[in-house]
C-alpha positions in Angstrom: -3.1 19.7 8.8 -3.3 15.9 8.7 -5.7 14.2 6.3 -8.9 12.8 7.8 -9.6 9.2 6.7 -12.6 6.9 7.1 -11.7 3.2 7.6 -14.5 0.8 7.2 -14.1 -2.5 8.8 -11.0 -1.2 10.7 -11.4 -3.3 13.8 -10.7 -6.6 11.7 -7.4 -8.3 11.0 -6.2 -6.3 8.1 -8.1 -3.2 8.7 -6.5 -3.0 12.3 -2.9 -3.2 11.1 -3.6 -0.5 8.5 -5.1 1.7 11.2 -2.1 1.2 13.3 0.4 2.4 10.6 -2.1 5.3 9.6 -1.7 6.4 13.1 1.9 6.3 13.1 2.0 8.3 9.9 -0.2 11.1 11.5 -3.6 10.6 9.9 -6.8 11.7 11.6 -8.7 8.4 11.6 -12.5 7.3 12.0 -13.0 3.6 12.2 -16.6 2.4 11.2 -17.2 -1.2 12.3 -20.1 -3.3 13.3 -17.7 -5.5 15.4 -19.5 -8.6 13.9 -16.0 -10.0 13.4 -13.6 -7.1 14.4 -12.6 -6.4 18.1 -12.6 -3.0 19.6 -9.3 -3.5 21.4 -7.8 -3.9 17.9 -8.2 -0.3 17.1 -4.8 1.4 18.2 -5.4 4.7 16.7 -8.2 7.0 15.9 -11.8 6.5 17.3 -14.4 3.9 16.6 -18.0 4.6 15.5 -19.9 1.3 15.9 -22.0 1.1 12.7 -22.8 -1.2 9.8 -21.9 0.3 6.4 -25.3 -0.8 5.2 -26.9 1.9 7.5 -26.6 4.3 4.7 -28.5 7.2 6.5 -26.2 7.1 9.6 -23.1 6.8 7.4 -24.3 9.7 5.2 -24.6 11.9 8.4 -21.1 10.8 9.6 -19.6 11.7 6.2 -21.4 15.1 6.3 -20.1 15.9 9.8 -16.5 14.7 9.4 -15.7 15.8 5.8 -13.3 12.9 5.1 -10.4 13.2 2.5 -10.3 9.6 1.9 -12.0 6.1 2.5 -10.3 2.8 3.0 -12.7 -0.1 2.8 -12.1 -3.3 4.6 -15.8 -4.1 5.6 -16.7 -7.5 3.9 -16.8 -11.1 4.2 -13.7 -13.2 3.3 -14.0 -16.9 3.8 -14.0 -18.7 0.3 -15.8 -22.0 1.5 -18.6 -20.0 3.3 -19.1 -18.0 0.1 -19.8 -21.2 -1.8 -22.3 -22.1 0.8 -23.7 -18.7 1.3 -23.5 -16.6 -1.9 -26.2 -14.1 -1.1 -24.4 -13.1 2.0 -21.3 -12.5 0.2 -23.0 -10.4 -2.7 -24.8 -8.5 0.0 -21.9 -7.7 2.2 -19.1 -7.3 -0.4 -20.9 -5.9 -3.4 -24.4 -4.3 -2.4 -23.0 -2.5 0.8 -19.9 -1.4 -0.9 -22.0 0.0 -3.7 -23.8 2.1 -1.2 -20.6 3.3 0.3 -19.2 4.3 -3.0 -22.3 6.3 -3.7 -22.0 8.1 -0.4 -18.3 8.9 -1.0 -19.2 10.5 -4.4 -22.1 12.5 -2.9 -19.9 13.8 0.1 -16.7 14.5 -2.1 -14.7 11.8 -0.5 -12.7 11.3 -3.7 -9.9 9.1 -2.7 -10.8 5.3 -2.2 -8.8 2.3 -1.3 -10.4 -1.1 -1.9 -9.2 -4.4 -0.5 -9.7 -6.9 -3.3 -8.3 -10.4 -3.8 -6.2 -12.5 -6.0 -9.3 -14.8 -6.0 -10.6 -12.8 -9.0 -7.9 -14.7 -11.2 -9.2 -18.1 -10.7 -7.0 -20.9 -12.1 -4.4 -19.0 -14.2 -2.2 -21.1 -16.6 1.2 -21.3 -14.9 -0.3 -19.8 -11.7 1.4 -16.5 -11.8 -0.9 -13.5 -12.1 0.0 -10.1 -13.4 -2.6 -7.2 -13.4 -3.1 -7.9 -17.1 -4.0 -11.6 -16.5 -7.6 -12.6 -17.4 -10.0 -12.8 -14.4 -12.1 -15.7 -13.9 -13.0 -16.2 -10.2 -13.9 -19.7 -9.2 -16.2 -18.8 -6.2 -18.7 -16.0 -5.0 -16.2 -14.5 -2.9 -14.0 -13.7 -5.9 -16.9 -12.7 -8.0 -18.3 -10.4 -5.5 -14.9 -8.5 -5.1 -14.6 -8.4 -9.0 -18.0 -6.8 -9.2 -16.8 -4.0 -6.7 -13.7 -3.4 -9.0 -15.9 -2.9 -12.0 -18.1 -0.5 -9.9 -15.1 1.5 -9.0 -13.8 1.7 -12.5 -17.3 2.9 -13.8 -17.6 5.4 -11.0 -14.2 6.8 -11.5 -14.9 7.2 -15.2 -18.1 8.9 -14.7 -16.7 11.3 -11.9 -13.4 12.7 -12.8 -12.4 13.7 -9.3 -13.0 10.2 -7.8 -9.9 8.1 -7.8 -9.2 4.7 -6.3 -6.4 2.3 -5.6 -7.6 -1.2 -5.8 -5.2 -3.9 -4.1 -5.5 -7.4 -5.1 -4.3 -9.3 -2.0 -2.6 -12.6 -2.2 -2.4 -14.7 0.9 -2.3 -12.4 4.0 -0.7 -14.0 7.1 1.3 -13.4 10.2 0.9 -10.7 13.0 2.3 -7.3 13.8 5.9 -7.6 14.3 5.8 -5.5 17.5 3.3 -8.0 18.9 0.5 -5.6 19.2 -2.0 -7.0 16.8 -2.8 -10.4 15.1 -5.7 -12.6 13.5 -8.2 -13.0 16.3 -11.3 -14.2 14.6 -12.8 -17.4 15.5 -13.4 -20.3 13.0 -10.6 -19.2 10.7 -10.0 -21.1 7.5 -6.5 -19.4 6.8 -3.8 -22.0 6.7 -1.2 -20.2 8.8 -3.7 -19.2 11.5 -5.0 -22.8 11.6 -1.5 -24.3 11.7 -0.8 -21.8 14.7 -3.9 -23.0 16.5 -2.8 -26.5 16.1 0.7 -25.7 17.4 -0.8 -24.0 20.4 -3.0 -27.1 21.1 -6.2 -25.2 20.4 -6.8 -27.9 17.7 -6.4 -31.6 18.1 -5.3 -31.7 14.5 -5.6 -29.8 11.2 -6.4 -30.9 7.6 -4.6 -30.5 4.3 -7.4 -30.2 1.6 -6.1 -32.0 -1.5 -2.8 -33.7 -2.1 -3.2 -34.6 -5.8 -2.7 -31.2 -7.4 0.1 -30.9 -10.2 2.5 -29.2 -7.8 5.9 -30.2 -6.4 4.3 -32.0 -3.5 0.6 -32.4 -4.6 -0.6 -29.5 -2.4 -1.7 -25.9 -3.3 0.8 -23.2 -3.8 0.1 -19.7 -2.5 1.9 -16.3 -2.4 2.1 -15.5 1.4 2.5 -11.8 2.4 3.1 -10.6 5.9 0.2 -8.3 7.1 2.4 -5.4 8.1 3.8 -5.3 4.5 0.2 -5.3 3.2 -0.7 -2.6 5.7 2.2 -0.4 4.4 0.9 -0.8 0.9 -2.3 0.9 2.0 -0.6 3.8 3.5 1.5 4.2 0.4 -1.8 4.0 -1.6 -3.5 6.8 0.3 -0.3 9.0 0.2 -0.3 8.4 -3.5 -4.0 9.4 -4.1 -3.7 12.4 -1.8 -0.8 13.8 -3.9 -3.1 13.5 -7.0 -2.4 10.0 -8.2 -4.8 8.6 -10.6 -6.8 5.4 -10.3 -4.8 2.2 -10.4 -5.3 -1.5 -9.7 -2.2 -3.4 -8.3 -1.3 -6.9 -7.1 0.0 -7.1 -3.6 2.2 -10.1 -2.9 5.8 -11.2 -2.9 6.0 -13.0 -6.3 6.8 -16.5 -5.1 4.9 -19.2 -3.4 4.8 -22.1 -0.9 3.0 -25.2 -0.8 0.7 -26.2 2.0 3.1 -28.9 3.2 5.9 -26.4 3.1 4.0 -24.0 5.3 3.1 -26.6 7.8 6.8 -27.8 7.8 7.8 -24.1 8.5 5.4 -23.9 11.4 6.7 -27.2 13.0 10.2 -26.0 12.6 9.7 -22.6 14.2 7.7 -23.9 17.1 9.4 -27.3 17.6 5.9 -28.9 17.9 5.0 -31.9 15.8 1.2 -31.3 15.7 -1.1 -33.8 13.9 -1.9 -33.2 10.2 -4.5 -35.3 8.2 -5.0 -35.4 4.5 -8.5 -34.8 3.2 -10.1 -34.2 -0.2 -9.9 -30.9 -2.3 -12.2 -28.1 -1.1 -14.6 -26.5 -3.6 -13.4 -23.1 -5.1 -9.5 -23.7 -4.4 -7.2 -22.8 -7.2 -4.1 -25.0 -7.7 -1.4 -22.3 -7.7 -1.8 -18.6 -7.1 1.3 -16.3 -7.2 1.8 -12.6 -7.9 3.6 -10.6 -10.3 3.8 -7.6 -8.2 6.3 -5.1 -10.0 3.6 -2.4 -10.6 3.0 -1.7 -6.9 6.7 -1.2 -6.3 6.9 1.2 -9.5 3.6 3.2 -8.9 3.5 3.4 -5.0 7.3 2.9 -4.1 6.2 0.0 -2.0 9.1 -1.8 -0.4 8.3 -4.9 1.5 10.2 -5.7 4.7 9.0 -9.1 5.9 9.4 -11.5 3.0 10.4 -14.4 5.1 8.1 -17.4 5.6 9.6 -18.3 8.9 9.1 -14.8 10.3 5.5 -14.9 9.0 4.7 -18.2 10.8 6.6 -17.1 13.9 4.7 -13.9 14.4 1.4 -15.7 13.7 2.3 -18.4 16.4 3.4 -15.9 19.0 0.2 -14.0 18.6 -1.9 -17.1 18.9 -0.1 -17.9 22.1 -1.3 -14.5 23.6 -5.0 -15.2 22.8 -7.1 -16.6 25.5 
């Protein structure tokens, strides 16, 4: 009998890629999403229950009826500049509502929990390379709201012996499903590769580089970009680990090397053959200079083996998906 999993936010960019792989792996899936940013057509496996995770009464009833074996939580807000402007929204969506979800999981014996966290919890790390033992000092409400949830999970797991979690600290997720079935569809994205794809497709007249005076090889920020299908596989590996009796772990999810903003833009121009317009602008609030992962732990604990560690492949899949969008 296949395990039954609750996937919150499963109609969004990352959640939908995870649902796709969970379906291929034979899981029985129920997606809960309020479709505020997700799209119903993104759900390629399981069934959708349109609901906000803040509706605790309805969510409790669903959990009682379905008797889930595990929960994977992708419901939340993710745009760093918006979090600086609207911190209350981020603490409400990413911390308060997730606390309610965790509480219901404990009450309904859903004792395996996957949480999508972020490398933004690290802030500005000396040298720019983060291991799981690196100090945490988030620079923005987005990162702080995620770190608070990590602490909540640690405390709940300590208090409830049967409750175990896998926290995945994502680095910069990018690209689209290699089979061309899914991609990043949300409007008003601030993700670099999504924005560059839109510029290459002519959906933007130009794009901006925010800050060219950083202490990096070309003056622009460096990030560790991970293909979304590799990230999705890490979640499948994580849930299988927990269902086999694995104990609570927090792990980085990245490739362990980085590219500058200018290098990413150059890769997009090379892959597409389109020389779109790029303007240089001032730094954005809340941006770290360099953020790269040390990701040995996830390979050791989960046996995670990335397949798509190739910047040109990442930008190619993102661009091809953007071309499909109306």
